[in-house]
C-alpha positions in Angstrom: 52.9 -17.4 -5.8 50.9 -19.5 -8.2 47.2 -18.7 -7.9 44.4 -21.4 -8.4 42.6 -21.3 -11.7 40.1 -18.4 -11.9 41.5 -16.6 -8.8 42.3 -12.9 -9.5 45.5 -11.2 -8.3 44.8 -9.0 -5.3 44.9 -5.7 -7.2 42.5 -7.0 -9.8 40.2 -8.4 -7.0 39.8 -4.9 -5.6 39.1 -3.6 -9.1 36.4 -6.3 -9.5 34.9 -5.4 -6.2 34.7 -1.7 -7.1 33.2 -2.6 -10.5 30.6 -4.9 -8.8 29.6 -2.1 -6.4 29.2 0.3 -9.3 27.0 -2.2 -11.2 24.9 -2.6 -8.1 24.6 1.1 -7.5 23.4 1.6 -11.1 20.9 -1.3 -10.8 22.8 -3.7 -13.0 22.4 -6.5 -10.5 23.2 -9.5 -12.8 26.4 -7.8 -13.9 27.3 -7.0 -10.3 27.0 -10.6 -9.1 29.9 -12.3 -11.0 32.2 -9.3 -10.3 31.6 -9.4 -6.6 31.8 -13.2 -6.5 35.2 -13.3 -8.3 36.4 -10.5 -6.0 35.3 -12.4 -2.9 37.0 -15.7 -4.0 40.2 -13.8 -4.6 40.1 -11.9 -1.2 39.4 -15.1 0.7 42.5 -16.6 -1.0 44.8 -13.7 -0.4 43.6 -12.5 3.0 42.6 -13.9 6.4 38.9 -14.9 6.9 38.3 -12.1 9.4 40.1 -9.4 7.4 37.9 -6.2 7.2 37.9 -6.2 3.4 36.6 -9.8 3.3 33.9 -9.0 5.9 33.0 -5.8 4.0 32.7 -7.6 0.7 30.5 -10.4 2.2 28.2 -7.6 3.6 28.1 -5.9 0.1 27.3 -9.2 -1.6 24.6 -9.9 0.9 23.0 -6.6 0.1 23.1 -7.5 -3.6 21.4 -10.9 -3.0 18.8 -9.1 -0.8 18.0 -6.8 -3.7 17.8 -9.8 -6.1 15.3 -11.6 -3.8 17.8 -14.4 -3.1 17.2 -14.2 0.6 18.9 -17.5 1.6 22.2 -16.5 0.1 21.9 -13.0 1.6 21.1 -14.5 5.0 24.2 -16.7 5.0 26.5 -13.9 3.9 25.2 -11.4 6.5 25.6 -14.1 9.3 29.2 -14.8 8.1 30.0 -11.1 8.1 28.4 -10.6 11.5 30.3 -13.5 13.2 33.6 -12.3 11.6 33.1 -8.7 12.6 32.2 -9.6 16.2 35.3 -11.8 16.4 37.5 -9.0 15.0 36.1 -6.0 16.9 33.8 -7.4 19.6 30.0 -7.3 19.8 29.6 -3.6 20.4 31.6 -2.1 17.5 29.8 0.3 15.2 30.6 -1.9 12.2 28.7 -4.7 13.9 25.7 -2.3 14.1 25.9 -1.8 10.3 25.6 -5.5 9.6 22.9 -5.9 12.1 20.9 -3.3 10.3 21.3 -5.1 7.0 20.3 -8.5 8.5 17.3 -6.9 10.1 16.2 -5.3 6.8 16.5 -8.7 5.2 14.1 -10.1 7.8 11.7 -7.2 7.1 11.7 -8.0 3.4 10.6 -11.5 4.4 8.0 -10.2 6.9 10.0 -11.9 9.7 9.3 -8.9 11.9 9.8 -10.6 15.2 13.4 -11.5 14.2 14.1 -8.0 12.8 13.1 -5.9 15.7 15.7 -7.1 18.3 18.4 -6.7 15.7 17.5 -3.1 15.0 17.3 -2.4 18.7 20.7 -4.0 19.3 22.1 -1.9 16.5 20.6 1.3 17.9 22.0 0.5 21.4 25.5 0.0 20.0 25.3 3.3 18.0 23.9 5.2 21.0 26.9 4.0 23.1 29.6 4.5 20.4 28.5 7.6 18.4 27.6 11.2 19.1 23.9 11.7 19.8 23.4 13.7 16.6 25.2 11.2 14.3 23.4 10.4 11.0 23.9 6.7 11.4 21.6 6.9 14.5 18.9 8.6 12.4 19.2 5.9 9.7 18.7 3.0 12.3 15.8 4.9 13.9 14.2 5.2 10.4 14.7 1.5 9.7 13.0 0.6 13.0 10.2 3.1 12.3 9.7 1.4 8.9 9.3 -1.9 10.7 6.7 -0.5 13.0 4.9 0.9 10.0 4.7 -2.7 8.6 3.1 -3.7 11.8 0.8 -0.6 11.9 2.3 0.5 15.1 1.9 4.1 14.0 2.6 5.9 17.3 6.0 4.1 17.8 6.9 4.8 14.1 6.0 8.4 14.4 8.1 8.9 17.6 11.1 7.4 15.9 10.7 9.4 12.7 10.5 12.5 14.8 13.7 11.7 16.7 15.4 11.0 13.4 14.1 14.3 12.0 15.7 16.1 15.0 19.0 14.8 13.8 18.3 15.3 10.1 17.3 19.0 10.8 21.0 19.8 11.5 21.7 19.7 7.8 18.1 20.2 6.6 18.8 18.5 3.3 17.6 15.4 1.4 17.7 13.2 4.5 15.4 15.5 6.4 13.1 15.6 3.3 12.8 11.8 3.1 12.0 11.7 6.9 9.2 14.3 6.3 8.1 12.0 3.4 8.0 9.0 5.8 5.9 11.0 8.3 3.5 11.9 5.5 3.3 8.1 4.8 2.1 7.5 8.4 -0.6 10.1 8.1 -1.7 8.7 4.7 -2.1 5.3 6.2 -4.1 6.7 9.1 -6.4 8.5 6.7 -5.2 11.9 7.8 -5.1 13.0 4.1 -4.6 16.8 4.7 -1.8 16.2 7.2 -0.1 13.7 4.8 -0.3 16.1 1.9 1.2 18.9 4.0 4.2 16.7 4.9 4.7 15.5 1.3 4.6 19.1 0.1 7.2 20.2 2.7 9.4 17.3 1.6 9.0 18.2 -2.0 9.8 21.9 -1.4 13.0 21.0 0.5 14.1 18.5 -2.2 13.4 21.0 -5.0 15.6 23.5 -3.1 18.5 21.1 -2.6 18.5 18.6 -5.5 18.3 18.9 -9.3 14.8 18.7 -10.9 15.0 15.0 -11.9 16.6 13.5 -8.8 15.1 10.1 -7.8 14.3 11.4 -4.3 11.9 13.9 -5.9 10.2 11.1 -7.7 9.5 9.2 -4.4 7.7 12.2 -3.0 5.8 13.0 -6.2 4.7 9.4 -6.2 3.3 9.7 -2.7 1.4 12.9 -3.6 0.0 11.1 -6.6 -1.1 8.3 -4.3 -3.1 10.8 -2.2 -4.9 12.0 -5.3 -5.6 8.5 -6.3 -7.0 7.7 -2.8 -9.3 10.7 -3.0 -10.4 9.9 -6.6 -8.6 13.0 -7.9 -7.5 11.0 -11.0 -6.8 14.0 -13.2 -4.3 15.4 -10.6 -2.7 12.0 -10.0 -2.1 11.1 -13.6 0.4 13.9 -14.5 2.4 13.2 -11.3 2.6 9.5 -12.1 3.6 10.3 -15.6 6.3 12.8 -14.4 7.7 10.2 -12.0 7.9 7.8 -15.0 9.6 10.3 -17.1 12.1 11.2 -14.4 13.1 7.6 -13.8 13.3 7.0 -17.5 15.6 9.9 -18.0 17.8 9.0 -15.0 17.9 5.3 -15.3 17.0 4.3 -18.8 13.8 2.7 -20.0 14.6 -0.9 -19.0 15.8 -0.2 -15.4 14.0 -2.2 -12.8 13.0 0.9 -10.8 10.8 1.9 -13.8 8.6 -1.2 -13.2 7.1 0.4 -10.1 6.3 3.6 -12.0 4.6 1.6 -14.7 2.7 -0.4 -12.1 1.5 2.7 -10.3 0.2 4.3 -13.5 -1.4 1.1 -14.4 -3.2 0.9 -11.0 -4.5 4.5 -11.6 -6.0 3.5 -15.0 -7.4 0.2 -13.5 -9.2 2.2 -10.7 -10.8 4.3 -13.4 -11.9 1.3 -15.3 -9.5 2.1 -18.2 -8.4 -1.5 -18.5 -7.0 -1.3 -22.0 -4.6 1.4 -20.8 -3.7 -0.4 -17.7 -2.9 -3.7 -19.4 0.2 -2.7 -21.4 1.7 -0.9 -18.4 1.3 -4.1 -16.3 2.8 -6.1 -19.1 5.7 -3.7 -19.4 6.4 -3.9 -15.7 6.4 -7.7 -15.9 8.8 -7.6 -18.8 11.2 -5.3 -16.9 11.0 -7.3 -13.7 11.5 -10.6 -15.5 14.5 -9.3 -17.3 15.9 -7.7 -14.1 15.2 -10.4 -11.6 14.3 -13.6 -13.5 11.0 -15.4 -13.5 11.1 -16.2 -9.7 10.9 -12.9 -7.8 8.3 -11.2 -5.6 8.0 -8.3 -8.1 7.1 -10.7 -10.8 4.5 -12.2 -8.6 3.0 -8.8 -8.0 2.9 -8.1 -11.8 1.2 -11.4 -12.4 -1.4 -10.6 -9.7 -2.1 -7.2 -11.3 -2.5 -8.8 -14.8 -4.8 -11.4 -13.4 -7.3 -8.6 -12.4 -7.1 -7.3 -16.0 -7.8 -10.8 -17.3 -10.7 -11.0 -14.9 -12.3 -7.8 -16.2 -12.0 -9.0 -19.8 -13.5 -12.4 -19.0 -10.2 -14.3 -19.6 -10.8 -16.5 -16.5 -8.3 -19.2 -17.5 -5.5 -16.6 -17.9 -6.4 -15.0 -14.6 -6.3 -18.3 -12.7 -2.9 -19.2 -14.4 -1.3 -15.9 -13.5 -2.5 -16.1 -9.9 -1.4 -19.7 -9.4 2.1 -18.7 -10.7 2.1 -15.7 -8.3 1.2 -17.9 -5.3 3.8 -20.5 -6.2 6.5 -17.8 -6.4 5.6 -16.2 -3.1 5.4 -19.6 -1.3 8.7 -20.7 -2.7 10.5 -17.4 -1.7 8.7 -16.6 1.6 7.0 -19.8 2.8 3.3 -20.1 3.5 2.9 -17.4 6.2 3.9 -14.2 4.3 1.4 -11.3 3.9 2.3 -11.0 0.2 0.2 -14.1 -0.3 -2.9 -12.4 1.2 -3.5 -10.0 -1.8 -3.0 -12.9 -4.2 -5.4 -15.1 -2.3 -7.8 -12.2 -2.2 -7.6 -11.7 -6.0 -8.2 -15.4 -6.6 -11.2 -15.3 -4.3 -12.7 -12.5 -6.3 -12.6 -14.6 -9.4 -14.2 -17.5 -7.6 -16.8 -15.1 -6.4 -17.5 -14.0 -9.9 -18.1 -17.7 -10.8 -20.3 -18.1 -7.7 -17.8 -20.7 -6.3 -18.6 -19.4 -2.9 -17.0 -22.2 -0.9 -13.7 -21.9 -2.8 -13.8 -18.1 -2.3 -14.4 -18.5 1.5 -11.4 -20.8 1.9 -9.2 -18.3 0.1 -10.4 -15.4 2.1 -9.8 -17.3 5.3 -6.2 -18.2 4.2 -5.6 -14.5 3.4 -6.9 -13.5 6.8 -4.7 -16.2 8.5 -1.4 -15.0 6.9 -2.3 -11.4 7.6 -3.0 -12.1 11.3 0.2 -14.1 11.5 2.3 -11.3 10.1 0.6 -8.1 11.3 -1.5 -9.1 14.3 -5.2 -8.6 14.9 -5.5 -4.8 14.3 -4.1 -4.1 10.9 -6.0 -2.2 8.2 -5.3 -4.8 5.6 -6.9 -7.4 7.9 -10.0 -5.3 8.1 -10.2 -5.2 4.3 -10.0 -8.9 4.0 -12.6 -9.5 6.7 -14.9 -7.1 4.8 -14.4 -9.1 1.7 -15.4 -12.3 3.5 -18.4 -10.4 4.9 -19.5 -9.4 1.4 -19.2 -13.1 0.4 -21.5 -14.0 3.3 -23.9 -11.3 2.2 -24.1 -12.8 -1.3 -24.9 -16.1 0.3 -27.7 -14.5 2.3 -25.9 -15.4 5.5 -26.8 -12.0 7.1 -25.8 -12.7 10.7 -22.3 -13.9 9.6 -22.0 -10.9 7.3 -22.9 -8.6 10.2 -20.4 -10.3 12.5 -17.5 -9.8 10.0 -18.4 -6.2 9.1 -18.6 -5.4 12.8 -15.2 -6.9 13.4 -13.8 -5.0 10.5 -15.3 -1.7 11.8 -13.7 -2.3 15.2 -10.3 -2.8 13.6 -10.7 0.3 11.5 -11.7 2.4 14.5 -8.5 1.2 16.2 -6.3 2.0 13.2 -7.8 5.1 11.7 -8.9 8.6 12.6 -12.7 9.0 12.8 -13.1 10.1 9.2 -11.1 7.6 7.1 -12.8 6.5 3.8 -12.6 2.9 4.8 -15.0 3.5 7.7 -17.5 4.9 5.3 -17.5 1.7 3.2 -18.0 -0.4 6.3 -20.8 1.7 7.8 -22.7 1.6 4.5 -22.3 -2.2 4.4 -23.5 -2.6 8.0 -26.5 -0.4 7.2 -27.3 -2.7 4.2 -27.1 -5.8 6.4 -29.3 -4.3 9.1 -31.9 -3.3 6.5 -32.0 -6.9 5.1 -32.6 -8.1 8.6 -35.5 -5.6 9.0 -33.5 -3.8 11.8 -34.2 -0.4 10.4 -33.3 1.5 13.6 -29.8 -0.1 13.5 -29.6 0.7 9.8 -30.6 4.3 10.5 -27.9 4.6 13.2 -25.2 3.4 10.8 -26.4 5.7 8.0 -26.5 8.7 10.4 -23.0 8.1 11.5 -22.0 7.6 7.8 -23.6 11.0 7.0 -21.7 12.9 9.6 -18.5 11.1 8.6 -19.0 12.2 5.0 -19.7 15.8 6.1 -16.5 15.8 8.1 -14.6 14.5 5.1 -16.2 16.4 2.2 -18.2 19.3 3.6 -21.9 20.0 3.6 -22.4 20.5 -0.2 -20.6 17.5 -1.7 -22.7 15.2 -4.0 -21.5 12.1 -2.1 -24.0 13.1 0.6 -27.0 12.7 -1.7 -27.3 8.9 -1.6 -26.9 8.8 2.2 -29.5 11.5 2.7 -31.9 9.6 0.4 -31.4 6.3 2.4 -31.9 8.1 5.7 -35.1 9.6 4.3 -36.4 6.2 3.1 -36.0 4.8 6.6 -37.6 7.8 8.2 -40.5 7.6 5.8 -40.8 3.8 6.6 -40.8 4.6 10.3 -43.4 7.4 9.7 -41.0 10.2 10.6 -42.2 12.2 7.7 -41.0 15.6 8.6 -37.4 14.3 9.0 -37.7 12.5 5.7 -38.9 15.7 4.0 -36.0 17.7 5.4 -33.4 15.1 4.2 -34.9 14.9 0.7 -35.0 18.6 0.3 -31.4 18.8 1.4 -30.4 16.1 -1.1 -32.2 18.0 -3.9 -30.4 21.2 -2.9 -27.1 19.5 -3.2 -28.1 18.0 -6.5 -29.1 21.4 -7.9 -25.7 22.8 -6.9 -23.9 20.1 -8.9 -26.2 20.2 -11.9 -28.9 17.6 -11.6 -29.0 17.3 -15.4 -25.9 15.1 -15.2 -27.6 12.5 -13.0 -31.3 12.7 -13.9 -32.1 9.2 -12.6 -31.0 10.1 -9.1 -32.8 13.4 -9.2 -36.0 11.6 -10.4 -35.7 9.1 -7.5 -35.4 12.0 -5.0 -38.4 13.8 -6.4 -40.5 10.6 -6.4 -39.5 9.8 -2.8 -40.4 13.4 -1.7 -43.7 13.1 -3.6 -44.5 9.9 -1.6 -43.9 11.8 1.6 -46.2 14.6 0.5 -48.9 12.1 -0.5 -48.8 10.6 3.0 -49.1 14.1 4.4 -52.1 14.8 2.1 -50.2 17.5 0.3 -51.4 16.1 -3.1 -50.9 19.3 -5.2 -47.2 19.5 -4.2 -46.8 15.8 -4.7 -48.3 15.9 -8.2 -45.9 18.7 -9.2 -42.9 16.7 -8.1 -44.2 13.6 -9.9 -44.5 15.6 -13.1 -40.9 16.8 -12.7 -39.7 13.2 -12.2 -41.7 12.0 -15.2 -40.1 14.7 -17.4 -36.6 13.6 -16.2 -37.4 10.0 -16.9 -38.4 10.9 -20.5 -35.1 12.7 -20.9 -33.0 9.8 -19.7 
């Protein structure tokens, strides 16, 4: 038989297919593509269209294109594989479930959650009818569906599925179980249950350390999540060595230019950015961009994310033109890949709005915040924590415009979402309560301001204990309102408590705040005609002012 030009003999086609799969496994995506394409062309020439090997290769090539962000090509291949597999084995075969899983995951990558859910559910129904109840494939599909629910912030449904999957994983109690524990930790992290999340991450880490070698990528995933907890809590000194260890592990396992290193560079860059260490963050963001551009090309969601991160660095250094340019590129990439309704656009719109806010272009900033809110609502519904963050940003804009009633409306809406999404002591609630107190004070509604501050104080006590320095500002603000409302004994008690906490944590490190507390307490004493005590406090405050 004479083969058409460029078509491999069948044995070489299988070799090319295996070579392509190995390239894909090792992250060499651009090398994998021509190998798999040549193998597919050959198999389609030698074999029937619904031959299992042709179907399997189309499925594998679809997975490659999904990883490359070429979603349209992946979609076509998964659909071809699904139709052929259904024709070959019928609609309830377990191999059909495998392709359904892949197609659903593709939809999740594009935030097409309404299309993904029924496919995962159909796959799960097939597997439940065809496989033993403790089969690992069932656990995998449950975890995929749980991940979808996490995207939608349906935490209860996600947790229930992860726990069912864990019941199956516990039979072997190996890496699969550890990753499920890690996923459960992720739920608690998003809910603000930091201690619970840390417990699950530590369980996952211990299990992986007992079953895998010290540099295995699964360990890196859990270490990264632990570092994220420390980052969320402001424990930067603890987060940094973990992020650095993750980077070293991935570098050792994959090589310094592998695309998975880009995430590690980004995360370490975010840590430095949050500490205001912009000169240390910038080269990490640039290196992530270089890796992603080399791995994926100029037109990939990861490249858009890198550009958005760099834009925030440019903003901090006053390079407004570069920031605008980077964000406009990021927006164009995301719209071209996802369309105009994908939540990935929300963070880019938000960042662009921040720059307009810096330039006092309030109308442009408002339009961008509203666009970000719209795409978030479209993707995730009306009760997602990311939506609350965007609404708070719009509220802050209205606050800058002295539109206090609108600001109050948006902050109140954000608080309602956060109360729905989080436990009672999530840090996001603290930020919102403080903002609402500020707005109420600006409107001369001091009783409402006091109520928000009092709730904020008890929230901080629940989060940090009774001696944490984060309580001092809130106690001072409560005392100021009590003093204004002539509740002098309550004001005195709060200021004395604030000074006690300051003394525990060495008031010499923050003399301005200690001076403010002393002056406010002196004012209370003057109004109570306790002039000798007031004079003593005023002298102490003056001495601190001279020092600072």
